[in-house]
N, C-alpha and C positions, 0 to 999 in steps of 0.2 A: 932288227928290235929296234923304235924308239924309246925313249926314254919313260913315256905317259904308256907307253901298251905293258913295257918290263911291270911300271910298277900295280898298273892294274893285273897281268898276270901272280905276282907276286901277294898283293891282296887275296884274290881267290884262293890262291893256294893255302893260305893261312888260314883262311874259312874249312876248304877242305882237311886241312889237317887236323881242325881245330875237335873235328867230328870223327875225324879218322880212327875213332878206338872204341870199343867191342862197350863199354861200361857210356862211354858217353853217346852213343848211337841208341843206345837203352833206355839215358834219361833224356835225349830229345823227344823220341818216339815217346814217353811218358807226358812229357810235357803238351802233346799234343791234346790231353784227356783235359785235365786244367793247373791248376799249378800245385805244384807240393815244396812242403818245406824241406831240409836236411835230412833231418829225422823220418821222415815219409822215404824218402830214396837211397837211406844207409840202411832201414829196414829189407826193400824190397831186391836191392842188391847184396847184403850182407856182406857188406864193406864198414870201416869205419870212419865217421864222419869227416877226419881230418883230409882221409881218401875222397869219399865225396863231395867236398869242398873242393880241392883242387880241383875235380875234373868239373866242376863248375864254373871255378874262376878260369877255364880255358874256352866255355864255351861263352862266358860274359866277356874274354879279354877279345871274340871274336866277332862278337856283337849277337849273338846266335840266343841267348836265355839273356832278362833282367832281376832285378832279384827286387825285394820291399822285406824290410823289414818291420815286423809286426810283436810287439812284448818281447819275449828272449829268443824268438821264431826269426827266420830270415825264409820268405818263401820265393820259389824259382818260377818265371815263366817263360814260354818262346817270347822269342820279338820277331822271330823272322820264320814262322808257320811254313813259309814254299820251300825249305829245306826239305821239309816232306815231302816233294815233290821229285826230290832228288834219290830219295833213299826210297821210294816208288819204281822208281827208273831200276834203281840198282836191283830192287825185289825181283820186276822183270827179267830181267838179266840173267838171273842164278836161274830162276824158273826157265827161261828157256835153253841158257845150258847146259841144264839139269835134263829136260827134254833129249835136245840134242844129244848129249853123252849117251844116255838110255839105246838112245837108235844106233848107236853106234857099238851098242853091245850085244842086241838083238841080232 
């Protein structure tokens, strides 16, 4: 593998790693609806604001979300809604695996 190809795969892995946490997947899923402030996400997830901010920082570092400060609140929105295509693909795989496993039990 040449250096350019290796770098591309490293960048892809960074994005996948950023999304690879249940709370961050939830956040990405919620942000498809509309933007949310940290306080809203804190209430939805039931974690403290610092934990939610850390998750958002990871997503922002991967370029998946952006933030906008308005007064005392910071609002987050998706920058790459296409990441949800990956989640739909994963959901389809989960569903197919479940059907396959049920068939094995019957």
